[in-house]
Short mmCIF file of the C-alpha atoms (twelve columns), coordinates in Angstrom:
data_MODEL
# 
_entry.id   MODEL 
# 
loop_
_atom_site.group_PDB 
_atom_site.id 
_atom_site.type_symbol 
_atom_site.label_atom_id 
_atom_site.label_alt_id 
_atom_site.label_comp_id 
_atom_site.label_asym_id 
_atom_site.label_seq_id 
_atom_site.Cartn_x 
_atom_site.Cartn_y 
_atom_site.Cartn_z 
_atom_site.pdbx_PDB_model_num 
ATOM 1   C CA . UNK A 1   -39.330 10.936  -4.319  1 
ATOM 2   C CA . UNK A 2   -43.047 11.752  -4.459  1 
ATOM 3   C CA . UNK A 3   -45.772 9.218   -5.172  1 
ATOM 4   C CA . UNK A 4   -46.313 10.712  -8.640  1 
ATOM 5   C CA . UNK A 5   -42.586 10.507  -9.412  1 
ATOM 6   C CA . UNK A 6   -42.678 6.895   -8.211  1 
ATOM 7   C CA . UNK A 7   -45.627 6.245   -10.512 1 
ATOM 8   C CA . UNK A 8   -43.830 7.737   -13.538 1 
ATOM 9   C CA . UNK A 9   -40.888 5.438   -12.943 1 
ATOM 10  C CA . UNK A 10  -43.025 2.307   -12.473 1 
ATOM 11  C CA . UNK A 11  -43.190 1.552   -16.173 1 
ATOM 12  C CA . UNK A 12  -39.390 1.623   -16.380 1 
ATOM 13  C CA . UNK A 13  -39.030 -1.136  -13.782 1 
ATOM 14  C CA . UNK A 14  -39.099 -4.858  -14.328 1 
ATOM 15  C CA . UNK A 15  -42.427 -6.159  -13.108 1 
ATOM 16  C CA . UNK A 16  -42.487 -7.310  -9.542  1 
ATOM 17  C CA . UNK A 17  -42.820 -10.848 -8.203  1 
ATOM 18  C CA . UNK A 18  -43.409 -12.822 -5.022  1 
ATOM 19  C CA . UNK A 19  -41.513 -11.562 -1.949  1 
ATOM 20  C CA . UNK A 20  -40.751 -8.250  -3.647  1 
ATOM 21  C CA . UNK A 21  -41.940 -4.881  -2.393  1 
ATOM 22  C CA . UNK A 22  -45.110 -3.778  -4.141  1 
ATOM 23  C CA . UNK A 23  -44.350 -0.421  -5.831  1 
ATOM 24  C CA . UNK A 24  -46.145 2.497   -4.258  1 
ATOM 25  C CA . UNK A 25  -48.461 4.648   -6.354  1 
ATOM 26  C CA . UNK A 26  -51.036 7.360   -5.979  1 
ATOM 27  C CA . UNK A 27  -54.281 7.248   -7.962  1 
ATOM 28  C CA . UNK A 28  -57.809 8.583   -8.050  1 
ATOM 29  C CA . UNK A 29  -60.493 6.134   -6.983  1 
ATOM 30  C CA . UNK A 30  -64.209 5.849   -6.339  1 
ATOM 31  C CA . UNK A 31  -63.411 6.466   -2.656  1 
ATOM 32  C CA . UNK A 32  -61.044 9.418   -3.207  1 
ATOM 33  C CA . UNK A 33  -57.318 9.560   -3.821  1 
ATOM 34  C CA . UNK A 34  -55.445 6.530   -2.469  1 
ATOM 35  C CA . UNK A 35  -51.820 5.491   -2.142  1 
ATOM 36  C CA . UNK A 36  -50.793 1.879   -1.909  1 
ATOM 37  C CA . UNK A 37  -48.721 2.731   1.172   1 
ATOM 38  C CA . UNK A 38  -51.950 3.827   2.905   1 
ATOM 39  C CA . UNK A 39  -52.655 0.118   3.409   1 
ATOM 40  C CA . UNK A 40  -49.429 -0.695  5.262   1 
ATOM 41  C CA . UNK A 41  -50.011 -2.448  8.575   1 
ATOM 42  C CA . UNK A 42  -52.732 -4.761  7.254   1 
ATOM 43  C CA . UNK A 43  -53.119 -7.284  4.473   1 
ATOM 44  C CA . UNK A 44  -54.344 -6.117  1.095   1 
ATOM 45  C CA . UNK A 45  -55.857 -7.900  -1.892  1 
ATOM 46  C CA . UNK A 46  -55.147 -5.741  -4.943  1 
ATOM 47  C CA . UNK A 47  -57.056 -7.003  -7.974  1 
ATOM 48  C CA . UNK A 48  -57.628 -5.730  -11.483 1 
ATOM 49  C CA . UNK A 49  -60.050 -5.987  -14.358 1 
ATOM 50  C CA . UNK A 50  -59.801 -4.837  -17.983 1 
ATOM 51  C CA . UNK A 51  -62.980 -2.783  -18.349 1 
ATOM 52  C CA . UNK A 52  -66.102 -1.595  -16.564 1 
ATOM 53  C CA . UNK A 53  -69.592 -2.875  -17.444 1 
ATOM 54  C CA . UNK A 54  -68.320 -6.391  -18.242 1 
ATOM 55  C CA . UNK A 55  -70.330 -9.452  -17.099 1 
ATOM 56  C CA . UNK A 56  -67.612 -11.547 -15.416 1 
ATOM 57  C CA . UNK A 57  -66.146 -8.586  -13.534 1 
ATOM 58  C CA . UNK A 58  -69.587 -7.409  -12.448 1 
ATOM 59  C CA . UNK A 59  -70.259 -10.821 -10.911 1 
ATOM 60  C CA . UNK A 60  -66.877 -10.699 -9.172  1 
ATOM 61  C CA . UNK A 61  -67.413 -7.247  -7.712  1 
ATOM 62  C CA . UNK A 62  -70.749 -8.342  -6.285  1 
ATOM 63  C CA . UNK A 63  -69.060 -11.435 -4.796  1 
ATOM 64  C CA . UNK A 64  -66.169 -9.430  -3.320  1 
ATOM 65  C CA . UNK A 65  -68.556 -6.981  -1.689  1 
ATOM 66  C CA . UNK A 66  -70.663 -9.839  -0.357  1 
ATOM 67  C CA . UNK A 67  -67.582 -11.289 1.359   1 
ATOM 68  C CA . UNK A 68  -66.191 -7.942  2.544   1 
ATOM 69  C CA . UNK A 69  -66.829 -8.753  6.201   1 
ATOM 70  C CA . UNK A 70  -64.860 -12.008 5.880   1 
ATOM 71  C CA . UNK A 71  -61.855 -10.142 4.494   1 
ATOM 72  C CA . UNK A 72  -62.232 -7.569  7.257   1 
ATOM 73  C CA . UNK A 73  -62.176 -10.341 9.885   1 
ATOM 74  C CA . UNK A 74  -58.766 -11.292 8.507   1 
ATOM 75  C CA . UNK A 75  -57.577 -7.677  8.683   1 
ATOM 76  C CA . UNK A 76  -57.468 -7.499  4.894   1 
ATOM 77  C CA . UNK A 77  -58.553 -4.562  2.745   1 
ATOM 78  C CA . UNK A 78  -59.728 -4.743  -0.873  1 
ATOM 79  C CA . UNK A 79  -58.458 -2.480  -3.651  1 
ATOM 80  C CA . UNK A 80  -59.513 -2.763  -7.304  1 
ATOM 81  C CA . UNK A 81  -58.000 -1.345  -10.499 1 
ATOM 82  C CA . UNK A 82  -59.304 -0.742  -13.992 1 
ATOM 83  C CA . UNK A 83  -57.813 1.048   -16.975 1 
ATOM 84  C CA . UNK A 84  -61.140 2.811   -17.465 1 
ATOM 85  C CA . UNK A 85  -61.674 6.346   -16.200 1 
ATOM 86  C CA . UNK A 86  -62.844 7.300   -12.742 1 
ATOM 87  C CA . UNK A 87  -66.115 8.535   -14.229 1 
ATOM 88  C CA . UNK A 88  -66.765 5.141   -15.830 1 
ATOM 89  C CA . UNK A 89  -66.049 3.519   -12.446 1 
ATOM 90  C CA . UNK A 90  -68.554 5.786   -10.721 1 
ATOM 91  C CA . UNK A 91  -71.205 5.086   -13.362 1 
ATOM 92  C CA . UNK A 92  -70.577 1.343   -13.091 1 
ATOM 93  C CA . UNK A 93  -70.824 1.072   -9.297  1 
ATOM 94  C CA . UNK A 94  -73.943 3.245   -9.324  1 
ATOM 95  C CA . UNK A 95  -75.490 0.943   -11.938 1 
ATOM 96  C CA . UNK A 96  -74.557 -2.155  -9.922  1 
ATOM 97  C CA . UNK A 97  -76.279 -0.676  -6.882  1 
ATOM 98  C CA . UNK A 98  -79.375 0.265   -8.911  1 
ATOM 99  C CA . UNK A 99  -79.732 -3.039  -10.736 1 
ATOM 100 C CA . UNK A 100 -78.428 -5.564  -8.193  1 
ATOM 101 C CA . UNK A 101 -78.910 -3.795  -4.869  1 
ATOM 102 C CA . UNK A 102 -75.201 -4.058  -3.961  1 
ATOM 103 C CA . UNK A 103 -73.216 -0.966  -2.987  1 
ATOM 104 C CA . UNK A 104 -69.522 -1.410  -3.816  1 
ATOM 105 C CA . UNK A 105 -67.655 0.110   -0.880  1 
ATOM 106 C CA . UNK A 106 -64.034 -0.765  -1.661  1 
ATOM 107 C CA . UNK A 107 -62.031 1.681   -3.824  1 
ATOM 108 C CA . UNK A 108 -61.623 1.197   -7.577  1 
ATOM 109 C CA . UNK A 109 -58.653 3.137   -8.918  1 
ATOM 110 C CA . UNK A 110 -58.255 4.385   -12.478 1 
ATOM 111 C CA . UNK A 111 -55.178 3.522   -14.540 1 
ATOM 112 C CA . UNK A 112 -55.808 5.181   -17.886 1 
ATOM 113 C CA . UNK A 113 -52.083 5.398   -18.687 1 
ATOM 114 C CA . UNK A 114 -51.697 1.678   -17.806 1 
ATOM 115 C CA . UNK A 115 -48.455 2.510   -15.952 1 
ATOM 116 C CA . UNK A 116 -49.550 0.645   -12.818 1 
ATOM 117 C CA . UNK A 117 -50.894 -2.308  -14.821 1 
ATOM 118 C CA . UNK A 118 -47.650 -2.679  -16.746 1 
ATOM 119 C CA . UNK A 119 -45.459 -2.265  -13.663 1 
ATOM 120 C CA . UNK A 120 -47.305 -5.088  -11.907 1 
ATOM 121 C CA . UNK A 121 -47.085 -7.392  -14.927 1 
ATOM 122 C CA . UNK A 122 -50.830 -7.305  -15.566 1 
ATOM 123 C CA . UNK A 123 -50.208 -6.670  -19.264 1 
ATOM 124 C CA . UNK A 124 -47.157 -7.260  -21.423 1 
ATOM 125 C CA . UNK A 125 -45.187 -4.323  -22.783 1 
ATOM 126 C CA . UNK A 126 -45.982 -5.351  -26.363 1 
ATOM 127 C CA . UNK A 127 -49.696 -5.903  -25.750 1 
ATOM 128 C CA . UNK A 128 -52.085 -3.681  -27.695 1 
ATOM 129 C CA . UNK A 129 -55.122 -4.548  -25.546 1 
ATOM 130 C CA . UNK A 130 -56.006 -4.728  -21.857 1 
ATOM 131 C CA . UNK A 131 -57.462 -8.245  -22.066 1 
ATOM 132 C CA . UNK A 132 -54.836 -9.638  -19.685 1 
ATOM 133 C CA . UNK A 133 -55.619 -7.164  -16.912 1 
ATOM 134 C CA . UNK A 134 -57.174 -9.770  -14.595 1 
ATOM 135 C CA . UNK A 135 -54.765 -10.300 -11.740 1 
ATOM 136 C CA . UNK A 136 -54.831 -10.676 -7.967  1 
ATOM 137 C CA . UNK A 137 -51.967 -9.678  -5.659  1 
ATOM 138 C CA . UNK A 138 -51.820 -10.630 -1.975  1 
ATOM 139 C CA . UNK A 139 -49.782 -7.949  -0.198  1 
ATOM 140 C CA . UNK A 140 -48.723 -8.407  3.425   1 
ATOM 141 C CA . UNK A 141 -48.712 -5.701  6.131   1 
ATOM 142 C CA . UNK A 142 -45.088 -4.865  5.315   1 
ATOM 143 C CA . UNK A 143 -45.919 -4.176  1.677   1 
ATOM 144 C CA . UNK A 144 -44.453 -7.396  0.234   1 
ATOM 145 C CA . UNK A 145 -46.262 -9.390  -2.444  1 
ATOM 146 C CA . UNK A 146 -46.839 -12.897 -1.068  1 
ATOM 147 C CA . UNK A 147 -48.881 -14.455 -3.882  1 
ATOM 148 C CA . UNK A 148 -50.127 -13.628 -7.386  1 
ATOM 149 C CA . UNK A 149 -52.885 -15.193 -9.478  1 
ATOM 150 C CA . UNK A 150 -53.642 -14.280 -13.108 1 
ATOM 151 C CA . UNK A 151 -56.947 -15.096 -14.801 1 
ATOM 152 C CA . UNK A 152 -58.183 -15.096 -18.419 1 
ATOM 153 C CA . UNK A 153 -61.168 -13.048 -19.531 1 
ATOM 154 C CA . UNK A 154 -63.530 -16.029 -19.494 1 
ATOM 155 C CA . UNK A 155 -62.942 -17.442 -15.982 1 
ATOM 156 C CA . UNK A 156 -64.455 -15.741 -12.961 1 
ATOM 157 C CA . UNK A 157 -62.446 -15.546 -9.774  1 
ATOM 158 C CA . UNK A 158 -63.547 -17.585 -6.756  1 
ATOM 159 C CA . UNK A 159 -63.771 -15.381 -3.680  1 
ATOM 160 C CA . UNK A 160 -63.831 -18.492 -1.495  1 
ATOM 161 C CA . UNK A 161 -60.492 -19.572 -2.969  1 
ATOM 162 C CA . UNK A 162 -58.994 -16.106 -2.474  1 
ATOM 163 C CA . UNK A 163 -60.097 -16.197 1.163   1 
ATOM 164 C CA . UNK A 164 -58.501 -19.638 1.501   1 
ATOM 165 C CA . UNK A 165 -55.207 -18.425 0.016   1 
ATOM 166 C CA . UNK A 166 -55.261 -15.385 2.301   1 
ATOM 167 C CA . UNK A 167 -55.822 -17.602 5.347   1 
ATOM 168 C CA . UNK A 168 -53.036 -19.946 4.233   1 
ATOM 169 C CA . UNK A 169 -50.593 -17.066 3.792   1 
ATOM 170 C CA . UNK A 170 -51.438 -15.648 7.206   1 
ATOM 171 C CA . UNK A 171 -51.208 -19.026 8.926   1 
ATOM 172 C CA . UNK A 172 -47.900 -19.986 7.316   1 
ATOM 173 C CA . UNK A 173 -46.420 -16.562 8.067   1 
ATOM 174 C CA . UNK A 174 -47.435 -16.779 11.727  1 
ATOM 175 C CA . UNK A 175 -46.208 -20.326 12.288  1 
ATOM 176 C CA . UNK A 176 -43.372 -20.560 9.720   1 
ATOM 177 C CA . UNK A 177 -44.940 -23.755 8.406   1 
ATOM 178 C CA . UNK A 178 -46.571 -24.634 5.091   1 
ATOM 179 C CA . UNK A 179 -50.098 -25.510 4.015   1 
ATOM 180 C CA . UNK A 180 -50.539 -28.755 2.022   1 
ATOM 181 C CA . UNK A 181 -52.849 -29.289 -0.951  1 
ATOM 182 C CA . UNK A 182 -56.460 -28.425 -0.276  1 
ATOM 183 C CA . UNK A 183 -55.671 -26.897 3.119   1 
ATOM 184 C CA . UNK A 184 -58.483 -25.051 4.890   1 
ATOM 185 C CA . UNK A 185 -58.419 -23.144 8.193   1 
ATOM 186 C CA . UNK A 186 -58.271 -25.638 11.063  1 
ATOM 187 C CA . UNK A 187 -56.393 -28.287 9.075   1 
ATOM 188 C CA . UNK A 188 -52.867 -29.372 9.971   1 
ATOM 189 C CA . UNK A 189 -49.915 -27.673 8.337   1 
ATOM 190 C CA . UNK A 190 -46.673 -29.385 7.315   1 
ATOM 191 C CA . UNK A 191 -43.174 -28.726 8.622   1 
ATOM 192 C CA . UNK A 192 -40.478 -27.322 6.352   1 
ATOM 193 C CA . UNK A 193 -38.146 -30.003 4.941   1 
ATOM 194 C CA . UNK A 194 -35.250 -31.024 7.220   1 
ATOM 195 C CA . UNK A 195 -31.926 -29.347 6.526   1 
ATOM 196 C CA . UNK A 196 -29.618 -32.141 7.709   1 
ATOM 197 C CA . UNK A 197 -29.586 -35.940 8.014   1 
ATOM 198 C CA . UNK A 198 -29.921 -35.899 11.801  1 
ATOM 199 C CA . UNK A 199 -33.259 -34.102 11.559  1 
ATOM 200 C CA . UNK A 200 -34.358 -36.427 8.749   1 
ATOM 201 C CA . UNK A 201 -33.514 -39.472 10.910  1 
ATOM 202 C CA . UNK A 202 -35.399 -37.992 13.862  1 
ATOM 203 C CA . UNK A 203 -38.521 -37.435 11.776  1 
ATOM 204 C CA . UNK A 204 -38.374 -40.907 10.246  1 
ATOM 205 C CA . UNK A 205 -38.150 -42.520 13.681  1 
ATOM 206 C CA . UNK A 206 -38.482 -46.230 14.317  1 
ATOM 207 C CA . UNK A 207 -41.536 -46.471 12.053  1 
ATOM 208 C CA . UNK A 208 -39.659 -45.142 9.012   1 
ATOM 209 C CA . UNK A 209 -42.133 -42.288 8.583   1 
ATOM 210 C CA . UNK A 210 -41.740 -40.058 5.487   1 
ATOM 211 C CA . UNK A 211 -39.016 -37.727 6.784   1 
ATOM 212 C CA . UNK A 212 -39.716 -35.141 4.073   1 
ATOM 213 C CA . UNK A 213 -43.475 -34.940 4.807   1 
ATOM 214 C CA . UNK A 214 -44.202 -34.233 8.462   1 
ATOM 215 C CA . UNK A 215 -47.586 -32.852 9.545   1 
ATOM 216 C CA . UNK A 216 -47.328 -30.119 12.141  1 
ATOM 217 C CA . UNK A 217 -49.396 -30.094 15.299  1 
ATOM 218 C CA . UNK A 218 -52.863 -28.631 14.854  1 
ATOM 219 C CA . UNK A 219 -53.077 -25.226 16.548  1 
ATOM 220 C CA . UNK A 220 -55.525 -25.207 19.448  1 
# 
């Protein structure tokens, strides 16, 4: 099945979730034609916005570009989507560069038919507007979605938080451990819960430590 055939069938699928394979697609972008599968082998943050020339999204694009080197250090690419046309995208990024001195270098794909947006659950089937198209998907090198965050129109995304989530996903995947609340790179992780009473007793020890909450050793 070709990428375009895949794309036609996207809208017929139930929208995807965490630990599911991100559907492949082919689309025009500000950096040429791209396929989602082109990003296999590295992490990808795939994020969307409802329209070009909007204030919140403009601020976000400037912030994403400003942190591009930090994403690159984590072997993570950036890919944006909007339901506006490619020509509107080009006009927008050119205007951002002219007015704010920031050249947007990551691709922005067009989704005029909204087939990709609907397949990824960015907008509901019954929705008559694109107001809900403000989502972020963290896709691992194997093409699996590892986290999703959805935002309203009025709340700008924090690039620092997205970098933190990316780092947490990478760290937990590498070590098969979990990151506790407020975790930042360099902090201790926590072990998965014990699966039998013997392991629970071992973790509790003589001091009756909380057997269900065991910090892992800090990686050196």
